[in-house]
PyMOL Python script that loads the backbone (N, CA, C, O; Angstrom):
from pymol import cmd

cmd.read_pdbstr("""\
ATOM      1  N   MET A   1      10.307  84.143  47.037  1.00  0.00           N
ATOM      2  CA  MET A   1      11.276  83.788  48.058  1.00  0.00           C
ATOM      3  C   MET A   1      11.288  82.279  48.216  1.00  0.00           C
ATOM      4  O   MET A   1      10.224  81.660  48.238  1.00  0.00           O
ATOM      5  N   SER A   2      12.436  81.683  48.325  1.00  0.00           N
ATOM      6  CA  SER A   2      12.583  80.245  48.457  1.00  0.00           C
ATOM      7  C   SER A   2      12.142  79.788  49.839  1.00  0.00           C
ATOM      8  O   SER A   2      12.405  80.461  50.836  1.00  0.00           O
ATOM      9  N   THR A   3      11.467  78.636  49.896  1.00  0.00           N
ATOM     10  CA  THR A   3      11.040  78.106  51.184  1.00  0.00           C
ATOM     11  C   THR A   3      12.207  77.548  51.976  1.00  0.00           C
ATOM     12  O   THR A   3      12.075  77.300  53.175  1.00  0.00           O
ATOM     13  N   SER A   4      13.350  77.346  51.328  1.00  0.00           N
ATOM     14  CA  SER A   4      14.518  76.843  52.048  1.00  0.00           C
ATOM     15  C   SER A   4      15.371  77.979  52.602  1.00  0.00           C
ATOM     16  O   SER A   4      16.413  77.720  53.203  1.00  0.00           O
ATOM     17  N   ASP A   5      14.958  79.221  52.415  1.00  0.00           N
ATOM     18  CA  ASP A   5      15.694  80.371  52.925  1.00  0.00           C
ATOM     19  C   ASP A   5      15.608  80.389  54.451  1.00  0.00           C
ATOM     20  O   ASP A   5      14.515  80.555  54.992  1.00  0.00           O
ATOM     21  N   PRO A   6      16.736  80.224  55.164  1.00  0.00           N
ATOM     22  CA  PRO A   6      16.688  80.145  56.626  1.00  0.00           C
ATOM     23  C   PRO A   6      16.304  81.456  57.294  1.00  0.00           C
ATOM     24  O   PRO A   6      15.974  81.462  58.480  1.00  0.00           O
ATOM     25  N   PHE A   7      16.338  82.574  56.560  1.00  0.00           N
ATOM     26  CA  PHE A   7      16.017  83.864  57.146  1.00  0.00           C
ATOM     27  C   PHE A   7      14.620  84.345  56.779  1.00  0.00           C
ATOM     28  O   PHE A   7      14.229  85.456  57.135  1.00  0.00           O
ATOM     29  N   ALA A   8      13.869  83.510  56.068  1.00  0.00           N
ATOM     30  CA  ALA A   8      12.527  83.907  55.663  1.00  0.00           C
ATOM     31  C   ALA A   8      11.513  83.468  56.711  1.00  0.00           C
ATOM     32  O   ALA A   8      11.461  82.297  57.089  1.00  0.00           O
ATOM     33  N   ALA A   9      10.715  84.413  57.174  1.00  0.00           N
ATOM     34  CA  ALA A   9       9.620  84.095  58.082  1.00  0.00           C
ATOM     35  C   ALA A   9       8.496  83.476  57.259  1.00  0.00           C
ATOM     36  O   ALA A   9       8.445  83.667  56.044  1.00  0.00           O
ATOM     37  N   PRO A  10       7.595  82.738  57.904  1.00  0.00           N
ATOM     38  CA  PRO A  10       6.493  82.112  57.164  1.00  0.00           C
ATOM     39  C   PRO A  10       5.680  83.092  56.329  1.00  0.00           C
ATOM     40  O   PRO A  10       5.166  82.725  55.272  1.00  0.00           O
ATOM     41  N   ASP A  11       5.557  84.345  56.795  1.00  0.00           N
ATOM     42  CA  ASP A  11       4.777  85.328  56.039  1.00  0.00           C
ATOM     43  C   ASP A  11       5.617  86.085  55.009  1.00  0.00           C
ATOM     44  O   ASP A  11       5.116  87.004  54.361  1.00  0.00           O
ATOM     45  N   GLY A  12       6.904  85.704  54.852  1.00  0.00           N
ATOM     46  CA  GLY A  12       7.768  86.340  53.871  1.00  0.00           C
ATOM     47  C   GLY A  12       8.483  87.574  54.370  1.00  0.00           C
ATOM     48  O   GLY A  12       9.264  88.176  53.634  1.00  0.00           O
ATOM     49  N   SER A  13       8.226  87.969  55.626  1.00  0.00           N
ATOM     50  CA  SER A  13       8.898  89.144  56.177  1.00  0.00           C
ATOM     51  C   SER A  13      10.324  88.798  56.591  1.00  0.00           C
ATOM     52  O   SER A  13      10.729  87.636  56.551  1.00  0.00           O
ATOM     53  N   THR A  14      11.058  89.789  56.977  1.00  0.00           N
ATOM     54  CA  THR A  14      12.451  89.596  57.390  1.00  0.00           C
ATOM     55  C   THR A  14      12.509  89.211  58.860  1.00  0.00           C
ATOM     56  O   THR A  14      11.781  89.761  59.686  1.00  0.00           O
ATOM     57  N   ILE A  15      13.380  88.262  59.178  1.00  0.00           N
ATOM     58  CA  ILE A  15      13.591  87.868  60.565  1.00  0.00           C
ATOM     59  C   ILE A  15      14.798  88.635  61.089  1.00  0.00           C
ATOM     60  O   ILE A  15      15.834  88.692  60.427  1.00  0.00           O
ATOM     61  N   VAL A  16      14.670  89.218  62.264  1.00  0.00           N
ATOM     62  CA  VAL A  16      15.769  89.934  62.894  1.00  0.00           C
ATOM     63  C   VAL A  16      16.451  88.975  63.860  1.00  0.00           C
ATOM     64  O   VAL A  16      15.809  88.400  64.738  1.00  0.00           O
ATOM     65  N   ILE A  17      17.765  88.810  63.686  1.00  0.00           N
ATOM     66  CA  ILE A  17      18.537  87.951  64.575  1.00  0.00           C
ATOM     67  C   ILE A  17      19.372  88.862  65.453  1.00  0.00           C
ATOM     68  O   ILE A  17      20.237  89.591  64.966  1.00  0.00           O
ATOM     69  N   GLU A  18      19.109  88.817  66.752  1.00  0.00           N
ATOM     70  CA  GLU A  18      19.823  89.687  67.672  1.00  0.00           C
ATOM     71  C   GLU A  18      21.203  89.125  67.973  1.00  0.00           C
ATOM     72  O   GLU A  18      21.403  87.910  67.976  1.00  0.00           O
ATOM     73  N   SER A  19      22.145  90.011  68.224  1.00  0.00           N
ATOM     74  CA  SER A  19      23.508  89.609  68.575  1.00  0.00           C
ATOM     75  C   SER A  19      23.531  89.055  69.984  1.00  0.00           C
ATOM     76  O   SER A  19      22.738  89.475  70.827  1.00  0.00           O
ATOM     77  N   PRO A  20      24.438  88.107  70.257  1.00  0.00           N
ATOM     78  CA  PRO A  20      24.549  87.605  71.625  1.00  0.00           C
ATOM     79  C   PRO A  20      25.088  88.686  72.551  1.00  0.00           C
ATOM     80  O   PRO A  20      25.777  89.604  72.107  1.00  0.00           O
ATOM     81  N   GLU A  21      24.781  88.580  73.810  1.00  0.00           N
ATOM     82  CA  GLU A  21      25.297  89.519  74.798  1.00  0.00           C
ATOM     83  C   GLU A  21      26.767  89.203  75.034  1.00  0.00           C
ATOM     84  O   GLU A  21      27.091  88.200  75.670  1.00  0.00           O
ATOM     85  N   LEU A  22      27.647  90.038  74.534  1.00  0.00           N
ATOM     86  CA  LEU A  22      29.078  89.780  74.597  1.00  0.00           C
ATOM     87  C   LEU A  22      29.649  89.962  75.999  1.00  0.00           C
ATOM     88  O   LEU A  22      30.772  89.528  76.260  1.00  0.00           O
ATOM     89  N   ALA A  23      28.914  90.585  76.897  1.00  0.00           N
ATOM     90  CA  ALA A  23      29.412  90.768  78.257  1.00  0.00           C
ATOM     91  C   ALA A  23      29.578  89.429  78.963  1.00  0.00           C
ATOM     92  O   ALA A  23      30.352  89.328  79.915  1.00  0.00           O
ATOM     93  N   ASP A  24      28.855  88.386  78.509  1.00  0.00           N
ATOM     94  CA  ASP A  24      28.928  87.077  79.137  1.00  0.00           C
ATOM     95  C   ASP A  24      30.107  86.250  78.638  1.00  0.00           C
ATOM     96  O   ASP A  24      30.360  85.163  79.157  1.00  0.00           O
ATOM     97  N   ILE A  25      30.819  86.740  77.654  1.00  0.00           N
ATOM     98  CA  ILE A  25      31.941  85.993  77.088  1.00  0.00           C
ATOM     99  C   ILE A  25      33.171  86.236  77.945  1.00  0.00           C
ATOM    100  O   ILE A  25      33.559  87.374  78.207  1.00  0.00           O
ATOM    101  N   GLU A  26      33.777  85.127  78.377  1.00  0.00           N
ATOM    102  CA  GLU A  26      34.933  85.219  79.265  1.00  0.00           C
ATOM    103  C   GLU A  26      36.212  85.503  78.485  1.00  0.00           C
ATOM    104  O   GLU A  26      36.444  84.936  77.417  1.00  0.00           O
ATOM    105  N   ALA A  27      37.024  86.375  79.028  1.00  0.00           N
ATOM    106  CA  ALA A  27      38.371  86.560  78.508  1.00  0.00           C
ATOM    107  C   ALA A  27      39.261  85.629  79.311  1.00  0.00           C
ATOM    108  O   ALA A  27      38.880  85.205  80.402  1.00  0.00           O
ATOM    109  N   GLY A  28      40.411  85.310  78.808  1.00  0.00           N
ATOM    110  CA  GLY A  28      41.296  84.486  79.619  1.00  0.00           C
ATOM    111  C   GLY A  28      42.029  83.440  78.833  1.00  0.00           C
ATOM    112  O   GLY A  28      42.547  83.710  77.749  1.00  0.00           O
ATOM    113  N   ASP A  29      42.074  82.225  79.383  1.00  0.00           N
ATOM    114  CA  ASP A  29      42.957  81.214  78.829  1.00  0.00           C
ATOM    115  C   ASP A  29      42.525  80.668  77.476  1.00  0.00           C
ATOM    116  O   ASP A  29      43.275  79.901  76.872  1.00  0.00           O
ATOM    117  N   HIS A  30      41.334  81.034  76.968  1.00  0.00           N
ATOM    118  CA  HIS A  30      41.008  80.586  75.615  1.00  0.00           C
ATOM    119  C   HIS A  30      41.999  81.154  74.609  1.00  0.00           C
ATOM    120  O   HIS A  30      42.104  80.669  73.482  1.00  0.00           O
ATOM    121  N   GLU A  31      42.715  82.177  75.024  1.00  0.00           N
ATOM    122  CA  GLU A  31      43.757  82.738  74.175  1.00  0.00           C
ATOM    123  C   GLU A  31      45.020  81.873  74.207  1.00  0.00           C
ATOM    124  O   GLU A  31      45.850  81.958  73.302  1.00  0.00           O
ATOM    125  N   ARG A  32      45.169  81.048  75.235  1.00  0.00           N
ATOM    126  CA  ARG A  32      46.372  80.225  75.388  1.00  0.00           C
ATOM    127  C   ARG A  32      46.156  78.761  75.030  1.00  0.00           C
ATOM    128  O   ARG A  32      47.124  78.042  74.784  1.00  0.00           O
ATOM    129  N   PHE A  33      44.904  78.306  74.995  1.00  0.00           N
ATOM    130  CA  PHE A  33      44.593  76.904  74.750  1.00  0.00           C
ATOM    131  C   PHE A  33      43.589  76.761  73.613  1.00  0.00           C
ATOM    132  O   PHE A  33      42.845  77.689  73.299  1.00  0.00           O
ATOM    133  N   SER A  34      43.585  75.577  73.003  1.00  0.00           N
ATOM    134  CA  SER A  34      42.472  75.218  72.125  1.00  0.00           C
ATOM    135  C   SER A  34      41.531  74.368  72.972  1.00  0.00           C
ATOM    136  O   SER A  34      41.971  73.630  73.853  1.00  0.00           O
ATOM    137  N   HIS A  35      40.253  74.477  72.701  1.00  0.00           N
ATOM    138  CA  HIS A  35      39.229  73.824  73.523  1.00  0.00           C
ATOM    139  C   HIS A  35      38.386  72.872  72.684  1.00  0.00           C
ATOM    140  O   HIS A  35      38.286  73.022  71.466  1.00  0.00           O
ATOM    141  N   TYR A  36      37.781  71.892  73.348  1.00  0.00           N
ATOM    142  CA  TYR A  36      36.875  70.958  72.682  1.00  0.00           C
ATOM    143  C   TYR A  36      35.466  71.541  72.661  1.00  0.00           C
ATOM    144  O   TYR A  36      34.907  71.910  73.693  1.00  0.00           O
ATOM    145  N   VAL A  37      34.906  71.612  71.442  1.00  0.00           N
ATOM    146  CA  VAL A  37      33.552  72.107  71.220  1.00  0.00           C
ATOM    147  C   VAL A  37      32.926  71.205  70.162  1.00  0.00           C
ATOM    148  O   VAL A  37      33.629  70.735  69.268  1.00  0.00           O
ATOM    149  N   ALA A  38      31.624  70.953  70.243  1.00  0.00           N
ATOM    150  CA  ALA A  38      30.926  70.143  69.239  1.00  0.00           C
ATOM    151  C   ALA A  38      31.117  70.763  67.856  1.00  0.00           C
ATOM    152  O   ALA A  38      30.994  71.976  67.686  1.00  0.00           O
ATOM    153  N   LYS A  39      31.421  69.910  66.863  1.00  0.00           N
ATOM    154  CA  LYS A  39      31.686  70.400  65.499  1.00  0.00           C
ATOM    155  C   LYS A  39      30.556  71.254  64.961  1.00  0.00           C
ATOM    156  O   LYS A  39      30.801  72.289  64.342  1.00  0.00           O
ATOM    157  N   GLU A  40      29.311  70.830  65.192  1.00  0.00           N
ATOM    158  CA  GLU A  40      28.184  71.594  64.654  1.00  0.00           C
ATOM    159  C   GLU A  40      28.108  72.991  65.271  1.00  0.00           C
ATOM    160  O   GLU A  40      27.618  73.921  64.631  1.00  0.00           O
ATOM    161  N   LYS A  41      28.588  73.146  66.506  1.00  0.00           N
ATOM    162  CA  LYS A  41      28.600  74.468  67.141  1.00  0.00           C
ATOM    163  C   LYS A  41      29.673  75.367  66.534  1.00  0.00           C
ATOM    164  O   LYS A  41      29.486  76.580  66.438  1.00  0.00           O
ATOM    165  N   ILE A  42      30.793  74.778  66.126  1.00  0.00           N
ATOM    166  CA  ILE A  42      31.847  75.554  65.456  1.00  0.00           C
ATOM    167  C   ILE A  42      31.330  76.071  64.120  1.00  0.00           C
ATOM    168  O   ILE A  42      31.539  77.232  63.770  1.00  0.00           O
ATOM    169  N   VAL A  43      30.654  75.195  63.376  1.00  0.00           N
ATOM    170  CA  VAL A  43      30.089  75.594  62.077  1.00  0.00           C
ATOM    171  C   VAL A  43      29.053  76.688  62.288  1.00  0.00           C
ATOM    172  O   VAL A  43      29.055  77.697  61.582  1.00  0.00           O
ATOM    173  N   GLU A  44      28.168  76.489  63.260  1.00  0.00           N
ATOM    174  CA  GLU A  44      27.141  77.487  63.549  1.00  0.00           C
ATOM    175  C   GLU A  44      27.773  78.832  63.904  1.00  0.00           C
ATOM    176  O   GLU A  44      27.308  79.878  63.451  1.00  0.00           O
ATOM    177  N   SER A  45      28.830  78.804  64.713  1.00  0.00           N
ATOM    178  CA  SER A  45      29.513  80.034  65.101  1.00  0.00           C
ATOM    179  C   SER A  45      30.147  80.718  63.899  1.00  0.00           C
ATOM    180  O   SER A  45      30.119  81.944  63.791  1.00  0.00           O
ATOM    181  N   ALA A  46      30.719  79.925  62.993  1.00  0.00           N
ATOM    182  CA  ALA A  46      31.345  80.498  61.795  1.00  0.00           C
ATOM    183  C   ALA A  46      30.308  81.204  60.925  1.00  0.00           C
ATOM    184  O   ALA A  46      30.603  82.218  60.292  1.00  0.00           O
ATOM    185  N   VAL A  47      29.100  80.663  60.901  1.00  0.00           N
ATOM    186  CA  VAL A  47      28.039  81.236  60.060  1.00  0.00           C
ATOM    187  C   VAL A  47      27.374  82.430  60.746  1.00  0.00           C
ATOM    188  O   VAL A  47      27.136  83.457  60.110  1.00  0.00           O
ATOM    189  N   THR A  48      27.077  82.297  62.035  1.00  0.00           N
ATOM    190  CA  THR A  48      26.293  83.316  62.725  1.00  0.00           C
ATOM    191  C   THR A  48      27.110  84.291  63.557  1.00  0.00           C
ATOM    192  O   THR A  48      26.629  85.371  63.901  1.00  0.00           O
ATOM    193  N   GLY A  49      28.359  83.913  63.887  1.00  0.00           N
ATOM    194  CA  GLY A  49      29.166  84.754  64.766  1.00  0.00           C
ATOM    195  C   GLY A  49      28.803  84.594  66.229  1.00  0.00           C
ATOM    196  O   GLY A  49      29.229  85.387  67.068  1.00  0.00           O
ATOM    197  N   SER A  50      28.017  83.568  66.542  1.00  0.00           N
ATOM    198  CA  SER A  50      27.602  83.359  67.924  1.00  0.00           C
ATOM    199  C   SER A  50      28.707  82.686  68.728  1.00  0.00           C
ATOM    200  O   SER A  50      29.522  81.956  68.165  1.00  0.00           O
ATOM    201  N   PRO A  51      28.745  82.921  70.030  1.00  0.00           N
ATOM    202  CA  PRO A  51      29.771  82.301  70.864  1.00  0.00           C
ATOM    203  C   PRO A  51      29.522  80.803  71.025  1.00  0.00           C
ATOM    204  O   PRO A  51      28.405  80.321  70.835  1.00  0.00           O
ATOM    205  N   VAL A  52      30.583  80.076  71.379  1.00  0.00           N
ATOM    206  CA  VAL A  52      30.500  78.642  71.635  1.00  0.00           C
ATOM    207  C   VAL A  52      30.874  78.394  73.093  1.00  0.00           C
ATOM    208  O   VAL A  52      31.484  79.238  73.749  1.00  0.00           O
ATOM    209  N   VAL A  53      30.488  77.198  73.588  1.00  0.00           N
ATOM    210  CA  VAL A  53      30.824  76.806  74.950  1.00  0.00           C
ATOM    211  C   VAL A  53      31.659  75.538  74.875  1.00  0.00           C
ATOM    212  O   VAL A  53      31.213  74.530  74.328  1.00  0.00           O
ATOM    213  N   ALA A  54      32.864  75.583  75.421  1.00  0.00           N
ATOM    214  CA  ALA A  54      33.757  74.424  75.434  1.00  0.00           C
ATOM    215  C   ALA A  54      33.327  73.453  76.526  1.00  0.00           C
ATOM    216  O   ALA A  54      32.523  73.794  77.393  1.00  0.00           O
ATOM    217  N   LEU A  55      33.870  72.240  76.475  1.00  0.00           N
ATOM    218  CA  LEU A  55      33.578  71.246  77.505  1.00  0.00           C
ATOM    219  C   LEU A  55      33.898  71.765  78.900  1.00  0.00           C
ATOM    220  O   LEU A  55      33.207  71.439  79.865  1.00  0.00           O
ATOM    221  N   CYS A  56      34.944  72.570  79.002  1.00  0.00           N
ATOM    222  CA  CYS A  56      35.367  73.096  80.298  1.00  0.00           C
ATOM    223  C   CYS A  56      34.505  74.264  80.764  1.00  0.00           C
ATOM    224  O   CYS A  56      34.645  74.727  81.896  1.00  0.00           O
ATOM    225  N   GLY A  57      33.613  74.742  79.898  1.00  0.00           N
ATOM    226  CA  GLY A  57      32.731  75.846  80.262  1.00  0.00           C
ATOM    227  C   GLY A  57      33.137  77.204  79.726  1.00  0.00           C
ATOM    228  O   GLY A  57      32.397  78.171  79.904  1.00  0.00           O
ATOM    229  N   LYS A  58      34.284  77.313  79.079  1.00  0.00           N
ATOM    230  CA  LYS A  58      34.705  78.589  78.508  1.00  0.00           C
ATOM    231  C   LYS A  58      33.759  78.985  77.385  1.00  0.00           C
ATOM    232  O   LYS A  58      33.338  78.146  76.588  1.00  0.00           O
ATOM    233  N   VAL A  59      33.430  80.262  77.330  1.00  0.00           N
ATOM    234  CA  VAL A  59      32.538  80.813  76.308  1.00  0.00           C
ATOM    235  C   VAL A  59      33.315  81.862  75.533  1.00  0.00           C
ATOM    236  O   VAL A  59      33.900  82.767  76.128  1.00  0.00           O
ATOM    237  N   TRP A  60      33.326  81.750  74.197  1.00  0.00           N
ATOM    238  CA  TRP A  60      34.036  82.713  73.361  1.00  0.00           C
ATOM    239  C   TRP A  60      33.594  82.549  71.909  1.00  0.00           C
ATOM    240  O   TRP A  60      32.909  81.587  71.560  1.00  0.00           O
ATOM    241  N   ILE A  61      33.990  83.489  71.082  1.00  0.00           N
ATOM    242  CA  ILE A  61      33.742  83.409  69.647  1.00  0.00           C
ATOM    243  C   ILE A  61      35.049  82.978  68.995  1.00  0.00           C
ATOM    244  O   ILE A  61      36.017  83.738  68.994  1.00  0.00           O
ATOM    245  N   PRO A  62      35.091  81.758  68.435  1.00  0.00           N
ATOM    246  CA  PRO A  62      36.341  81.253  67.856  1.00  0.00           C
ATOM    247  C   PRO A  62      36.771  82.078  66.650  1.00  0.00           C
ATOM    248  O   PRO A  62      35.966  82.401  65.776  1.00  0.00           O
ATOM    249  N   ASN A  63      38.056  82.410  66.623  1.00  0.00           N
ATOM    250  CA  ASN A  63      38.578  83.158  65.479  1.00  0.00           C
ATOM    251  C   ASN A  63      40.053  82.876  65.243  1.00  0.00           C
ATOM    252  O   ASN A  63      40.696  83.591  64.474  1.00  0.00           O
ATOM    253  N   ARG A  64      40.601  81.860  65.881  1.00  0.00           N
ATOM    254  CA  ARG A  64      42.020  81.524  65.728  1.00  0.00           C
ATOM    255  C   ARG A  64      42.171  80.061  65.344  1.00  0.00           C
ATOM    256  O   ARG A  64      41.264  79.257  65.561  1.00  0.00           O
ATOM    257  N   ASP A  65      43.302  79.723  64.782  1.00  0.00           N
ATOM    258  CA  ASP A  65      43.606  78.346  64.407  1.00  0.00           C
ATOM    259  C   ASP A  65      43.906  77.546  65.672  1.00  0.00           C
ATOM    260  O   ASP A  65      44.927  77.791  66.314  1.00  0.00           O
ATOM    261  N   PRO A  66      43.041  76.589  66.054  1.00  0.00           N
ATOM    262  CA  PRO A  66      43.271  75.843  67.283  1.00  0.00           C
ATOM    263  C   PRO A  66      44.516  74.955  67.232  1.00  0.00           C
ATOM    264  O   PRO A  66      45.034  74.565  68.278  1.00  0.00           O
ATOM    265  N   GLY A  67      44.996  74.634  66.040  1.00  0.00           N
ATOM    266  CA  GLY A  67      46.186  73.812  65.901  1.00  0.00           C
ATOM    267  C   GLY A  67      47.453  74.492  66.371  1.00  0.00           C
ATOM    268  O   GLY A  67      48.488  73.844  66.521  1.00  0.00           O
ATOM    269  N   LYS A  68      47.383  75.798  66.606  1.00  0.00           N
ATOM    270  CA  LYS A  68      48.566  76.555  67.037  1.00  0.00           C
ATOM    271  C   LYS A  68      48.701  76.621  68.556  1.00  0.00           C
ATOM    272  O   LYS A  68      49.639  77.231  69.069  1.00  0.00           O
ATOM    273  N   PHE A  69      47.764  75.992  69.281  1.00  0.00           N
ATOM    274  CA  PHE A  69      47.746  76.089  70.730  1.00  0.00           C
ATOM    275  C   PHE A  69      47.644  74.700  71.355  1.00  0.00           C
ATOM    276  O   PHE A  69      47.100  73.788  70.731  1.00  0.00           O
ATOM    277  N   PRO A  70      48.152  74.521  72.565  1.00  0.00           N
ATOM    278  CA  PRO A  70      47.977  73.238  73.256  1.00  0.00           C
ATOM    279  C   PRO A  70      46.515  73.059  73.666  1.00  0.00           C
ATOM    280  O   PRO A  70      45.785  74.037  73.835  1.00  0.00           O
ATOM    281  N   VAL A  71      46.099  71.815  73.824  1.00  0.00           N
ATOM    282  CA  VAL A  71      44.716  71.520  74.212  1.00  0.00           C
ATOM    283  C   VAL A  71      44.515  71.867  75.688  1.00  0.00           C
ATOM    284  O   VAL A  71      45.375  71.595  76.526  1.00  0.00           O
ATOM    285  N   CYS A  72      43.394  72.456  75.981  1.00  0.00           N
ATOM    286  CA  CYS A  72      43.019  72.792  77.358  1.00  0.00           C
ATOM    287  C   CYS A  72      43.017  71.513  78.190  1.00  0.00           C
ATOM    288  O   CYS A  72      42.328  70.557  77.831  1.00  0.00           O
ATOM    289  N   PRO A  73      43.767  71.467  79.291  1.00  0.00           N
ATOM    290  CA  PRO A  73      43.826  70.254  80.094  1.00  0.00           C
ATOM    291  C   PRO A  73      42.466  69.840  80.659  1.00  0.00           C
ATOM    292  O   PRO A  73      42.178  68.647  80.761  1.00  0.00           O
ATOM    293  N   GLU A  74      41.641  70.798  81.022  1.00  0.00           N
ATOM    294  CA  GLU A  74      40.318  70.484  81.567  1.00  0.00           C
ATOM    295  C   GLU A  74      39.412  69.889  80.489  1.00  0.00           C
ATOM    296  O   GLU A  74      38.711  68.909  80.740  1.00  0.00           O
ATOM    297  N   CYS A  75      39.423  70.482  79.281  1.00  0.00           N
ATOM    298  CA  CYS A  75      38.637  69.933  78.168  1.00  0.00           C
ATOM    299  C   CYS A  75      39.092  68.511  77.847  1.00  0.00           C
ATOM    300  O   CYS A  75      38.268  67.622  77.630  1.00  0.00           O
ATOM    301  N   LYS A  76      40.405  68.306  77.819  1.00  0.00           N
ATOM    302  CA  LYS A  76      40.953  66.997  77.481  1.00  0.00           C
ATOM    303  C   LYS A  76      40.514  65.955  78.504  1.00  0.00           C
ATOM    304  O   LYS A  76      40.129  64.847  78.129  1.00  0.00           O
ATOM    305  N   GLU A  77      40.565  66.291  79.776  1.00  0.00           N
ATOM    306  CA  GLU A  77      40.159  65.368  80.835  1.00  0.00           C
ATOM    307  C   GLU A  77      38.682  65.012  80.710  1.00  0.00           C
ATOM    308  O   GLU A  77      38.313  63.846  80.850  1.00  0.00           O
ATOM    309  N   ILE A  78      37.838  66.001  80.450  1.00  0.00           N
ATOM    310  CA  ILE A  78      36.405  65.761  80.296  1.00  0.00           C
ATOM    311  C   ILE A  78      36.147  64.905  79.061  1.00  0.00           C
ATOM    312  O   ILE A  78      35.367  63.953  79.116  1.00  0.00           O
ATOM    313  N   PHE A  79      36.794  65.237  77.951  1.00  0.00           N
ATOM    314  CA  PHE A  79      36.610  64.487  76.704  1.00  0.00           C
ATOM    315  C   PHE A  79      36.997  63.022  76.877  1.00  0.00           C
ATOM    316  O   PHE A  79      36.285  62.126  76.425  1.00  0.00           O
ATOM    317  N   GLU A  80      38.127  62.787  77.534  1.00  0.00           N
ATOM    318  CA  GLU A  80      38.597  61.414  77.716  1.00  0.00           C
ATOM    319  C   GLU A  80      37.710  60.610  78.664  1.00  0.00           C
ATOM    320  O   GLU A  80      37.742  59.380  78.641  1.00  0.00           O
ATOM    321  N   SER A  81      36.920  61.287  79.495  1.00  0.00           N
ATOM    322  CA  SER A  81      36.029  60.581  80.407  1.00  0.00           C
ATOM    323  C   SER A  81      34.673  60.264  79.768  1.00  0.00           C
ATOM    324  O   SER A  81      33.880  59.512  80.335  1.00  0.00           O
ATOM    325  N   LEU A  82      34.405  60.836  78.587  1.00  0.00           N
ATOM    326  CA  LEU A  82      33.136  60.603  77.901  1.00  0.00           C
ATOM    327  C   LEU A  82      33.118  59.200  77.283  1.00  0.00           C
ATOM    328  O   LEU A  82      34.163  58.684  76.885  1.00  0.00           O
ATOM    329  N   PRO A  83      31.936  58.587  77.203  1.00  0.00           N
ATOM    330  CA  PRO A  83      31.846  57.284  76.546  1.00  0.00           C
ATOM    331  C   PRO A  83      32.099  57.428  75.052  1.00  0.00           C
ATOM    332  O   PRO A  83      31.835  58.494  74.496  1.00  0.00           O
ATOM    333  N   PRO A  84      32.605  56.383  74.377  1.00  0.00           N
ATOM    334  CA  PRO A  84      32.833  56.465  72.936  1.00  0.00           C
ATOM    335  C   PRO A  84      31.505  56.615  72.193  1.00  0.00           C
ATOM    336  O   PRO A  84      30.453  56.217  72.692  1.00  0.00           O
ATOM    337  N   GLY A  85      31.570  57.189  71.008  1.00  0.00           N
ATOM    338  CA  GLY A  85      30.376  57.316  70.175  1.00  0.00           C
ATOM    339  C   GLY A  85      29.921  58.735  69.952  1.00  0.00           C
ATOM    340  O   GLY A  85      28.878  58.948  69.334  1.00  0.00           O
ATOM    341  N   GLY A  86      30.659  59.712  70.429  1.00  0.00           N
ATOM    342  CA  GLY A  86      30.332  61.101  70.144  1.00  0.00           C
ATOM    343  C   GLY A  86      29.077  61.617  70.799  1.00  0.00           C
ATOM    344  O   GLY A  86      28.517  62.617  70.351  1.00  0.00           O
ATOM    345  N   GLY A  87      28.614  60.953  71.862  1.00  0.00           N
ATOM    346  CA  GLY A  87      27.445  61.443  72.568  1.00  0.00           C
ATOM    347  C   GLY A  87      26.139  61.110  71.913  1.00  0.00           C
ATOM    348  O   GLY A  87      25.096  61.596  72.351  1.00  0.00           O
ATOM    349  N   SER A  88      26.152  60.287  70.863  1.00  0.00           N
ATOM    350  CA  SER A  88      24.903  59.945  70.186  1.00  0.00           C
ATOM    351  C   SER A  88      24.171  58.817  70.888  1.00  0.00           C
ATOM    352  O   SER A  88      23.079  58.429  70.473  1.00  0.00           O
ATOM    353  N   GLY A  89      24.767  58.286  71.954  1.00  0.00           N
ATOM    354  CA  GLY A  89      24.141  57.193  72.668  1.00  0.00           C
ATOM    355  C   GLY A  89      24.514  55.836  72.126  1.00  0.00           C
ATOM    356  O   GLY A  89      24.106  54.810  72.671  1.00  0.00           O
ATOM    357  N   GLU A  90      25.281  55.820  71.065  1.00  0.00           N
ATOM    358  CA  GLU A  90      25.707  54.562  70.457  1.00  0.00           C
ATOM    359  C   GLU A  90      27.216  54.472  70.524  1.00  0.00           C
ATOM    360  O   GLU A  90      27.911  55.305  69.943  1.00  0.00           O
ATOM    361  N   GLY A  91      27.728  53.486  71.215  1.00  0.00           N
ATOM    362  CA  GLY A  91      29.175  53.286  71.292  1.00  0.00           C
ATOM    363  C   GLY A  91      29.676  52.539  70.087  1.00  0.00           C
ATOM    364  O   GLY A  91      28.898  51.895  69.383  1.00  0.00           O
ATOM    365  N   SER A  92      30.961  52.616  69.840  1.00  0.00           N
ATOM    366  CA  SER A  92      31.527  51.862  68.713  1.00  0.00           C
ATOM    367  C   SER A  92      31.752  50.437  69.148  1.00  0.00           C
ATOM    368  O   SER A  92      31.989  50.178  70.328  1.00  0.00           O
ATOM    369  N   SER A  93      31.683  49.496  68.206  1.00  0.00           N
ATOM    370  CA  SER A  93      31.839  48.091  68.557  1.00  0.00           C
ATOM    371  C   SER A  93      33.226  47.590  68.295  1.00  0.00           C
ATOM    372  O   SER A  93      33.516  46.420  68.540  1.00  0.00           O
TER     373      SER A  93
END
""", "prot")
cmd.dss("prot")
cmd.show_as("cartoon", "prot")
cmd.util.cbc("prot")
cmd.orient("prot")
């Protein structure tokens, strides 16, 4: 077994990954808007099927093309109030 296998336990056994509790996922306007979410969380969700949390607090499992929907006004307001630099602590010069 490869040591780079993300599903391999140190002893070589299988790791069980439990599904997220879907009861906590909100239904609602995520169907009408696209939301701002960290890129790495979108990738993680695509791989694992886990839900993501938008800047506005909406929780859902992304499965639609966000380009087909208007941006959530709350996410947009929060995003525009953030300092430049993507949250890494370093602003652009």
